[in-house]
C-alpha positions, 0 to 999 in steps of 0.5 A: 570629875578629876581625882585629887590627892591631898597630902597632909590632913591638918587644918589646910589639908582638911580645908582642901578636902572640903574644897574639892569634895564639894565640887564633885571631885574624888578626894584621897587624903593621906597623912604621916600621922594616923591619929590626924588622918583618923580625926580628919573626916569628923572635922571635914563633916563639920565644915561641910555642914557649916557650908550647907547652912549657907547653901554652899553645899547641896549634899553633905553625905554625897560630898563626904562619900567622895573622900577616902582616907589612904594609909600610904602616900602611894595609894593616895597619889596613884592615878591622881590628876592633882596632888595638893601637898600640905607638909611642913613649911621647910625646904628640907621637909618639902624636898623629902616629900617631893622626892617621895612623890616623884618616885611614885606611880603618878610621875611614871615615865614623866619628868617630874619636876616639870609638873611641880608648881606651888598652889599657895592658899589662904587659910582656910581655902574652903572659905577664902578661895584665892590660890596663888599658882607659881611655877619654877623656871622648869615648870611646864606652862601647860601644867600651870594652865591645867592646874588653873583649870582644875582649881577653877573647876573646884570653885576657887579663884586661882591667880598666876604669879609669874615669878616666885617672890618671898611671901607671894602676892597676898602676904606681901600685900598683907605685910604692907598693911600690917607694917603700917598698922603696927606703926600707927598703933605703936606711935599712938595715932590710933588704938588697935581696936579702932585700927581693926574697925577701920579695916573691917568697916572700911577697906575690908568692905570696899575690897571684899568685892573690888581689888585696889585697882578696880576700886581706884578706877571708880574713885576718880572721874578719869579712872586709874590714871586720873587717880594717880595724878590726883593722889600720887603726891600723897602716896609718893610721900607715904612710899618714901617714908615706909614703916621701919623694920623696927615696928616688928621688934619685940619691943614694938610687939610688946607695946601692941600687945599691951594696947590690944589687951586681949582684944575687944572680944573676950570669947575663947579663940576656938569660938572666935574662929567658929564665928569668923568661919560662919561670917566668911561662909555667909560672905561667900554665899552673898558674893556668889549670889551677886556674881 
């Protein structure tokens, strides 16, 4: 199986280690901060055991044995088939890190920039498998296809983004929904808790197996074109009246926070995160059983 180097052992890096190790890949994990690197195997083992409880990992000790922590970047990337970088989300940090990556042995004799692309995950990637792949104008198309095959082999759901847009695809879709959600709550149309219920018990259930196009293809007798003809007027009026940018202002956020009042679940954030992850693991197991 391929070898994957994971640069950065924070929340996302650890989750990527789970993704690749459970799929049988050899994983090398590195981090600039020794304390974060030392703590990573324990967090990874906990995540793997949670997946094991849902039948998503067959052998936790074997998966852990495929993960090796590396003290240096050069050690981690030597001979790697894929380098998954998870550094800080700033241009300066990315440039510095990729300059170091490009100088290492994994690009020896090659034009490094032609083999660089974005693999944009959803948090946490070991429970939410979509990963958006986007190259720069100089990225070799064959590299994107090779990366897509590797992510597929790891059990992820890669999608190809043909040009880079701010936020990529998922965050732009999420942003459209969030902006309308902020407006509806700020204008007093619905409470934050009931809006969340609308998504969790409505759109979320529908969209957990079918995307929006597949959904509307079933929601009108003549498919997508028929749906657009029947309901395009309403959606056209909605598009002509988008939520204003002011819904994200401090004043609007303060109204949302006041209405949210801590939310309906009083448990600490760590406990709520644990329950969320358990539910996502159960949903992933169910989806795989239905595929």
